[in-house]
C-alpha positions as CSV (number, residue, x, y, z in Angstrom):
1,M,89.9,24.6,-37.1
2,H,87.0,25.7,-35.0
3,S,86.2,22.2,-33.3
4,E,89.1,22.5,-30.4
5,P,87.6,25.6,-29.0
6,Q,84.1,24.3,-29.3
7,I,85.1,21.2,-27.0
8,A,87.3,22.7,-24.7
9,L,84.1,25.4,-24.0
10,S,82.1,22.0,-23.3
11,I,84.1,20.9,-21.0
12,T,84.3,24.1,-19.0
13,N,80.8,24.2,-18.5
14,E,80.4,20.7,-17.6
15,T,83.1,21.3,-15.0
16,R,81.2,24.1,-13.8
17,A,78.2,22.1,-13.5
18,Q,80.0,19.6,-11.6
19,Q,81.1,22.2,-8.9
20,W,77.5,23.6,-8.7
21,N,76.4,20.0,-8.1
22,V,78.8,18.8,-5.4
23,V,78.1,22.6,-3.7
24,A,74.4,21.6,-3.8
25,A,75.0,18.3,-2.5
26,V,76.7,19.7,0.6
27,L,74.2,22.3,1.4
28,V,71.4,19.6,0.9
29,C,73.3,17.0,3.5
30,V,73.5,20.1,5.6
31,A,69.8,21.2,5.3
32,L,68.2,18.0,5.9
33,P,69.0,17.8,9.8
34,L,68.5,21.5,10.1
35,V,64.9,21.3,8.7
36,V,64.0,18.5,10.9
37,F,65.0,19.8,13.6
38,A,64.2,23.2,12.9
39,S,63.2,24.0,16.8
40,S,67.0,23.5,17.9
41,V,68.0,25.9,15.1
42,L,65.4,28.3,16.2
43,D,66.4,28.0,19.9
44,M,70.0,28.7,18.7
45,A,68.7,31.8,16.7
46,A,66.9,33.1,19.9
47,I,70.2,32.9,21.7
48,W,72.1,34.6,19.1
49,R,69.3,37.4,19.3
50,R,69.2,38.2,22.7
51,S,73.0,37.8,23.7
52,E,75.5,39.9,22.4
53,T,78.0,37.1,23.5
54,F,76.7,34.8,20.8
55,A,75.7,37.1,18.2
56,H,78.1,35.9,15.9
57,G,76.1,33.1,15.6
58,F,74.3,34.7,12.7
59,L,77.6,34.7,10.5
60,V,78.3,31.1,10.7
61,M,76.4,29.7,7.9
62,P,77.1,32.5,5.6
63,A,80.9,31.8,6.5
64,F,80.3,28.0,5.9
65,I,78.8,28.4,2.6
66,Y,81.8,30.8,1.4
67,L,84.4,28.2,2.2
68,V,82.9,25.5,0.9
69,W,82.3,27.7,-2.5
70,Q,85.8,28.5,-2.1
71,Q,86.8,24.6,-2.4
72,R,84.5,24.1,-5.3
73,A,87.0,23.5,-8.0
74,E,88.9,20.8,-5.5
75,L,85.8,19.2,-4.3
76,A,84.6,18.6,-8.2
77,S,87.9,16.5,-8.5
78,F,86.7,13.9,-5.8
79,P,84.4,11.0,-6.5
80,V,81.3,10.6,-4.5
81,R,81.2,7.4,-2.8
82,P,78.8,7.0,-0.2
83,A,79.7,5.6,3.6
84,P,76.8,3.9,5.1
85,L,78.2,3.2,8.3
86,A,78.4,7.0,8.9
87,L,74.5,6.6,9.2
88,L,75.2,4.7,12.7
89,G,76.7,7.8,13.8
90,V,73.7,9.9,12.4
91,L,71.5,7.5,14.4
92,G,73.6,8.3,17.7
93,A,73.4,12.0,17.0
94,G,69.6,11.5,16.9
95,L,69.5,9.7,20.4
96,V,72.0,12.7,21.9
97,W,69.3,15.0,20.6
98,T,66.4,13.1,21.8
99,L,68.0,13.1,25.5
100,G,69.0,16.6,25.3
101,T,65.6,17.5,24.4
102,L,64.0,15.0,27.2
103,A,66.2,16.7,29.9
104,A,65.4,20.0,29.0
105,A,69.1,20.7,28.4
106,P,69.4,22.4,24.7
107,A,73.2,22.4,24.5
108,P,73.8,18.6,24.0
109,G,71.2,18.8,21.3
110,F,72.9,21.9,19.6
111,F,76.3,20.0,19.5
112,A,74.4,17.0,18.4
113,L,72.6,18.7,15.8
114,V,76.1,19.9,14.4
115,G,77.5,16.5,14.7
116,M,74.7,15.0,12.6
117,V,75.3,17.7,9.8
118,S,78.8,16.6,9.9
119,L,77.9,12.7,9.6
120,S,75.3,13.3,6.7
121,V,78.1,15.1,4.7
122,I,80.2,11.9,5.2
123,A,77.2,9.2,4.5
124,V,76.1,10.9,1.4
125,L,79.5,12.1,0.0
126,G,82.0,9.8,1.3
127,W,85.1,10.1,3.4
128,R,87.4,11.4,1.3
129,F,85.0,14.2,0.2
130,A,84.2,15.1,4.0
131,R,88.0,15.1,5.0
132,A,88.5,18.0,2.3
133,I,86.0,19.8,3.9
134,W,86.4,19.1,7.4
135,V,87.3,22.7,8.4
136,P,84.2,24.1,7.3
137,L,82.3,21.7,9.1
138,A,84.3,22.2,12.1
139,F,83.5,25.6,11.7
140,L,79.9,25.1,12.3
141,I,80.5,24.4,16.1
142,F,80.7,28.4,16.3
143,A,76.5,28.1,15.9
144,V,76.8,26.4,19.1
145,P,75.9,28.9,22.1
146,F,78.3,27.5,24.6
147,G,81.3,29.1,26.6
148,E,79.0,30.3,30.0
149,A,80.8,27.3,31.8
150,F,84.3,29.4,31.3
151,I,83.0,32.6,33.0
152,P,83.5,31.8,36.6
153,K,87.3,31.0,35.8
154,L,87.5,33.9,33.7
155,M,86.3,36.1,36.3
156,E,88.7,34.7,38.8
157,W,91.6,35.2,36.4
158,T,90.7,39.1,35.8
159,A,90.1,39.7,39.7
160,D,93.7,38.1,40.3
161,F,95.3,40.4,37.5
162,V,93.8,43.6,38.8
163,V,94.7,43.0,42.1
164,E,98.0,42.0,41.5
165,A,98.6,45.0,39.1
166,L,97.0,47.7,41.5
167,R,99.4,46.5,44.1
168,A,102.3,46.7,41.8
169,T,101.5,50.3,40.8
170,G,101.0,51.2,44.6
171,V,97.4,51.3,45.1
172,P,96.4,49.4,48.4
173,V,93.7,46.5,47.8
174,F,91.6,44.4,50.2
175,R,90.0,41.5,48.4
176,E,87.0,39.4,49.3
177,G,86.3,36.9,46.4
178,Q,85.6,38.8,43.6
179,N,85.2,41.9,45.0
180,F,87.9,44.5,46.3
181,V,88.1,47.8,47.9
182,I,90.6,50.4,47.0
183,P,91.1,53.9,48.6
184,S,89.1,55.4,45.9
185,G,85.8,52.9,46.3
186,R,84.6,49.6,45.9
187,W,84.7,47.4,42.9
188,S,83.3,43.8,41.6
189,V,84.5,41.6,39.0
190,V,81.1,40.6,37.6
191,E,80.0,38.5,34.7
192,A,80.4,41.4,32.2
193,C,83.9,41.6,33.2
194,S,84.8,38.2,32.4
195,G,85.6,39.0,28.9
196,I,83.7,35.9,27.3
197,R,82.0,38.3,24.9
198,Y,85.6,39.4,23.7
199,L,87.0,35.7,23.8
200,L,84.4,33.8,21.9
201,A,84.0,36.9,19.0
202,S,87.9,36.7,18.9
203,V,88.1,33.3,18.3
204,F,85.4,32.9,15.4
205,V,86.8,35.8,13.5
206,G,90.5,34.7,14.2
207,S,89.5,31.1,12.8
208,L,87.9,32.4,9.9
209,F,91.1,35.1,9.3
210,A,93.3,31.9,9.9
211,R,91.8,29.8,7.2
212,L,91.4,32.3,4.7
213,M,95.0,34.1,5.2
214,F,97.3,31.0,5.9
215,R,97.8,28.0,4.2
216,S,100.5,26.1,6.6
217,F,98.9,24.5,9.7
218,A,101.3,26.0,11.7
219,R,100.7,29.3,11.1
220,R,96.9,28.6,11.1
221,L,97.2,27.4,14.6
222,A,99.4,30.0,15.8
223,F,97.1,32.7,14.9
224,I,94.3,30.8,16.6
225,A,95.9,30.8,19.7
226,A,96.8,34.0,19.4
227,S,93.3,34.9,19.1
228,V,92.1,33.2,22.2
229,A,95.5,34.4,24.3
230,V,95.1,37.9,23.0
231,P,91.5,38.8,24.1
232,I,92.0,37.4,27.4
233,I,95.1,39.4,28.4
234,A,93.5,42.0,26.5
235,N,90.6,42.0,29.1
236,W,92.8,42.1,32.1
237,L,94.3,45.2,31.0
238,R,91.1,46.7,30.0
239,A,89.9,46.1,33.5
240,Y,92.7,47.5,35.1
241,M,92.5,50.6,33.2
242,I,89.1,50.9,33.7
243,V,89.5,50.9,37.6
244,M,92.9,53.1,37.5
245,L,90.8,55.4,35.6
246,G,88.2,55.6,38.1
247,H,90.5,55.9,40.6
248,L,92.5,58.7,39.4
249,S,89.4,60.7,38.5
250,G,87.7,60.3,41.7
251,N,85.1,57.8,40.2
252,R,83.9,60.5,37.4
253,I,84.9,58.5,34.6
254,A,85.1,54.9,33.3
255,V,81.8,54.0,35.3
256,G,78.4,53.4,34.1
257,V,78.1,53.9,30.4
258,D,81.9,54.8,30.1
259,H,82.9,51.6,31.4
260,L,81.3,49.7,28.6
261,L,82.4,52.2,25.8
262,Y,86.3,52.1,27.2
263,G,85.9,48.4,26.9
264,W,84.8,47.9,23.5
265,V,87.0,50.8,21.9
266,F,90.0,49.2,24.0
267,F,89.1,45.6,22.7
268,G,88.4,46.9,19.0
269,L,91.9,48.4,18.8
270,V,94.0,45.2,20.2
271,M,91.9,43.0,18.0
272,L,92.8,45.5,14.6
273,L,96.3,45.3,15.7
274,L,96.1,41.5,15.9
275,F,94.5,41.3,12.6
276,W,97.2,43.6,10.9
277,L,100.3,41.8,12.2
278,G,98.3,38.7,11.0
279,G,97.8,40.2,7.6
280,L,101.6,41.0,7.4
281,W,102.5,37.0,7.5
282,R,99.3,35.8,5.1
283,E,100.2,33.3,2.8
284,D,98.7,33.3,-0.8
285,Q,96.1,30.4,-1.2
286,R,97.5,27.5,-3.1
287,P,96.0,27.3,-6.8
288,V,94.1,24.3,-7.7
289,P,96.5,22.0,-9.5
290,A,95.9,21.3,-13.4
291,N,95.2,17.6,-12.8
292,A,92.4,18.6,-10.3
293,Q,90.4,20.4,-13.0
294,A,91.3,17.6,-15.6
295,Q,89.9,15.0,-12.9
296,G,87.1,16.8,-12.3
297,S,86.2,17.0,-16.4
298,E,85.9,13.3,-16.3
299,V,83.9,13.0,-13.4
300,T,81.4,15.5,-14.9
301,L,80.9,13.7,-18.2
302,R,78.4,11.6,-16.1
303,S,75.0,13.0,-16.3
304,Q,73.5,15.2,-13.5
305,A,70.5,12.8,-13.3
306,A,73.2,10.1,-12.3
307,F,74.7,12.3,-9.9
308,W,71.7,12.5,-7.9
309,R,70.1,9.6,-8.3
310,N,73.6,8.0,-6.7
311,L,72.9,10.2,-3.6
312,A,69.4,9.9,-3.2
313,P,69.4,6.4,-1.0
314,M,71.5,7.8,1.6
315,L,69.6,11.1,1.6
316,V,66.4,9.3,2.0
317,A,68.0,7.2,5.0
318,I,69.3,10.3,6.8
319,L,65.9,12.1,6.5
320,T,64.0,8.5,7.8
321,I,66.4,8.5,10.7
322,A,65.8,12.3,11.7
323,V,62.1,12.3,11.2
324,G,62.2,9.1,13.4
325,W,63.9,10.6,16.2
326,K,61.7,13.6,15.8
327,V,58.5,12.0,16.3
328,A,59.9,9.8,19.1
329,T,60.9,12.6,20.8
330,V,57.4,14.3,20.3
331,A,55.6,11.1,21.9
332,L,57.9,10.8,24.6
333,I,57.5,14.2,26.1
334,R,53.4,13.9,25.6
335,T,54.0,10.8,28.1
336,G,55.4,13.2,30.8
337,D,54.6,13.0,34.6
338,T,52.0,15.5,34.5
339,R,50.8,14.8,38.4
340,P,50.7,18.2,40.6
341,V,53.5,17.9,43.1
342,Q,52.1,17.5,46.5
343,M,55.1,18.4,48.8
344,V,55.5,16.6,51.9
345,A,57.3,18.8,55.1
346,V,60.2,17.6,56.4
347,E,59.8,16.5,59.8
348,G,62.2,17.5,62.9
349,S,64.3,14.9,64.3
350,S,67.4,14.4,66.6
351,G,66.3,17.6,68.5
352,W,66.0,19.9,65.4
353,R,62.3,21.6,65.5
354,S,60.6,22.9,62.7
355,M,59.4,26.5,63.1
356,G,57.8,26.8,59.9
357,G,57.9,30.1,57.6
358,E,60.8,31.7,55.2
359,D,63.8,33.6,56.3
360,S,63.6,37.3,55.3
361,A,67.5,37.3,55.5
362,W,67.8,35.4,52.0
363,Q,65.8,33.9,49.3
364,P,67.0,31.9,46.4
365,R,65.4,33.0,43.1
366,L,64.6,29.5,41.6
367,Q,63.6,29.2,38.0
368,A,59.5,27.9,38.0
369,P,59.7,24.9,40.4
370,S,56.7,22.7,40.3
371,A,56.4,23.4,44.1
372,L,58.6,25.3,46.4
373,L,58.9,24.6,50.3
374,A,60.9,26.6,52.8
375,Q,61.2,26.0,56.5
376,R,62.9,27.0,59.3
377,F,64.6,25.0,62.1
378,E,65.8,25.7,65.6
379,K,68.2,23.2,67.9
380,G,70.0,24.5,71.3
381,G,70.1,28.2,69.8
382,Q,71.2,27.1,66.6
383,R,69.2,28.3,63.4
384,L,68.8,27.9,59.8
385,T,66.7,27.5,57.0
386,M,65.9,25.1,54.2
387,V,64.6,25.9,50.8
388,I,63.5,22.8,48.5
389,G,62.4,23.5,44.7
390,V,60.6,20.4,43.5
391,Y,60.6,20.0,39.5
392,R,58.8,17.5,37.9
393,N,57.8,17.3,33.9
394,Q,60.5,19.6,33.0
395,S,60.6,21.8,30.2
396,E,63.3,24.4,28.9
397,S,61.3,27.4,31.3
398,A,61.2,25.3,34.2
399,K,63.9,22.7,35.1
400,L,66.5,21.7,37.6
401,V,69.6,21.9,36.2
402,T,70.2,25.4,34.6
403,S,73.2,27.9,35.0
404,I,70.3,30.1,36.3
405,H,70.4,28.2,39.3
406,Y,74.3,28.1,39.9
407,L,74.6,29.1,43.7
408,S,76.9,32.1,42.9
409,R,74.3,33.7,40.7
410,L,71.6,33.4,43.4
411,I,73.3,35.3,45.9
412,H,72.1,38.8,44.9
413,N,71.8,42.4,46.9
414,P,72.1,43.3,49.4
415,W,74.6,40.3,50.3
416,Q,77.9,40.6,48.4
417,L,79.5,37.3,47.4
418,T,82.9,36.6,49.0
419,S,83.7,32.8,48.3
420,D,82.2,30.1,46.0
421,T,83.5,26.4,46.3
422,R,82.5,22.9,47.1
423,Q,83.2,20.8,50.1
424,S,82.7,17.4,51.4
425,I,80.0,17.1,54.3
426,Q,78.3,14.4,56.3
427,L,75.1,14.1,55.0
428,G,73.2,11.7,57.0
429,T,75.1,8.6,57.0
430,S,76.9,9.0,53.9
431,I,79.5,11.8,52.4
432,A,78.3,13.9,49.9
433,E,79.8,16.9,48.0
434,V,77.7,20.2,48.1
435,N,78.2,23.4,46.8
436,T,79.2,26.2,49.2
437,A,78.9,30.1,49.4
438,K,79.6,33.1,51.6
439,A,78.2,36.4,51.5
440,R,78.8,39.4,53.6
441,R,75.9,42.3,54.3
442,G,77.4,44.7,56.6
443,E,78.7,42.6,59.7
444,D,76.4,39.6,58.8
445,T,78.0,36.6,57.4
446,L,75.6,34.3,55.1
447,V,76.7,30.5,54.5
448,V,74.7,28.6,52.0
449,W,75.0,24.6,51.4
450,Q,73.2,23.4,48.3
451,W,72.7,20.2,46.6
452,H,70.3,18.2,44.0
453,W,68.0,15.3,44.5
454,V,68.0,13.1,41.5
455,R,66.8,9.3,41.5
456,G,67.3,9.4,45.5
457,R,71.0,10.3,44.9
458,I,72.6,13.8,46.1
459,T,74.6,14.8,43.6
460,I,76.2,18.3,42.6
461,N,77.5,16.9,39.0
462,D,75.2,18.4,36.6
463,P,76.0,16.6,33.7
464,W,75.3,13.4,35.4
465,A,72.0,15.0,36.7
466,K,71.2,15.7,33.0
467,V,71.7,12.7,31.7
468,A,69.9,10.7,34.6
469,L,66.7,12.8,34.1
470,A,66.8,12.4,30.1
471,F,67.0,8.7,30.5
472,D,64.2,8.8,32.9
473,R,62.1,10.5,30.4
474,L,63.3,8.3,27.5
475,L,62.3,5.3,29.7
476,A,58.8,6.8,30.6
477,H,59.6,7.2,34.1
478,S,59.1,10.2,36.3
479,D,61.5,12.9,36.5
480,T,60.8,14.4,39.7
481,S,63.8,15.9,41.3
482,A,64.8,18.5,43.9
483,W,67.1,21.6,44.4
484,I,68.1,21.9,47.8
485,A,69.6,24.5,50.1
486,V,70.6,25.2,53.7
487,F,71.6,28.3,55.0
488,S,72.3,30.3,58.1
489,V,73.3,33.7,59.0
490,D,75.7,35.1,62.1
491,D,77.3,38.3,62.8
492,H,80.8,37.2,62.6
493,N,82.8,35.4,60.1
494,G,80.3,32.5,59.6
495,V,82.0,29.7,62.0
496,A,78.3,29.6,63.9
497,A,76.4,29.3,60.7
498,Q,79.1,26.6,59.7
499,A,78.6,24.5,62.7
500,A,74.5,24.8,62.4
501,L,74.7,23.7,59.2
502,K,77.2,20.8,59.8
503,A,75.2,19.5,62.6
504,F,71.9,19.8,60.7
505,A,73.1,17.7,57.6
506,A,74.5,15.1,59.6
507,E,71.3,14.7,61.8
508,M,68.4,15.5,59.4
509,G,69.8,13.7,56.1
510,P,67.5,10.8,56.2
511,S,64.4,12.9,57.3
512,I,65.1,15.2,54.0
513,D,65.7,12.1,51.8
514,R,62.5,10.6,53.5
515,A,60.4,13.6,52.7
516,L,61.7,13.8,48.8
517,A,61.0,10.2,48.4
518,E,57.1,10.6,49.5
519,T,57.0,13.6,47.4
520,A,58.4,11.8,44.5
521,A,56.0,9.0,44.9
522,R,52.7,11.0,45.3
């Protein structure tokens, strides 16, 4: 009479034990790469801590663990079948991490680390198991601090909307780039106005909400799409509201601290409305089928020792691959080109005469170059300045390719940026694409052309430059490269400055390349 309840209790305990086993197995697969590459984890955490834009990163791992725990009954029903072919993916992810580290480009390494985590789960537990938790695994992408590349476009959209909305409400506007003037004063759309903080926070929370509140793929996708669109539109309205409040109050409110306060309050109200509407359409989670519990009971009749013994070879293989890449990367960093840079000045040619010295009109603020050269040139009344920052044995704190070096960010007060684009120019005997910017200071116009010199090539393709520099370090070659800008100032609309830069680039291109080649060889 009493035997059946005792057997049922035994099966329940076995099932619970198997659920703990599979959750623990997932966490071990996740932990192995994170522990070996702890330096990258700490780098990400440092970004989460210092930047409000990425502060949600601290919540990603707790959310991942919760989502996996939610699926524990379902996961316990799947047989564990290691997938050795996935180790090739782990190997490739390790290579990407190494290249990112050697190029002092952390973002590729961050993405590679997240990819390595997912591939480790596949390798150890199998494809079927991984497919069951692909959403929690994909959720780990939110730990990577990315999104700054969208800032210029978000700023442009915000400025477009605000200007058109002001005109539609009868406020006259004069616009130059991301700056505009209305009768009550001057306004600028800066990076803080891009709305990237609101967007990333909304997508993170919206994706988690969609996973927890909806079952159907269509509803989840629709809510995630709304969590992308709503903060963008809300940011446009927020910016317009702030400008109008300042305009109507004679700039007494919606400036300074009020500016930020009104922005966050408005954003919070909009997001509360979004989640309230989403809650009206929630779907209760589908219960775990009875057969899943039965399957889980059968699987858990195997001993826990046998379960972990089955996983051990793949766990050891993953650990070996990760440690191997880590050791190889440290060794390659130690073999970097540590020679001090001996800068070679650019010689004048084709009538251009070097005048020496810096131009007090504007100096770019480069991040810790190994050597910095500023030269002024003159020809037939045309005058300009060239600045070259050379980088060698690059690191995270001193590297050529970084968002800090975006030309638009280097135009600082008292100059007001009016345009930021790219154009093709004649540089010596070849055609090259360069970054260009214009800025205004009173009646003066500053025109700047900028490009990189990597492996003797002219480029503004940052991803290519990072990969090229990474492979140079991987092959134990020198990573000497340069950031180059030429600029001129005139007191009109920049036509004379453009003409001077055009003539200089066409006639002095070979001299610049020769000086850089000699510098790299020294």
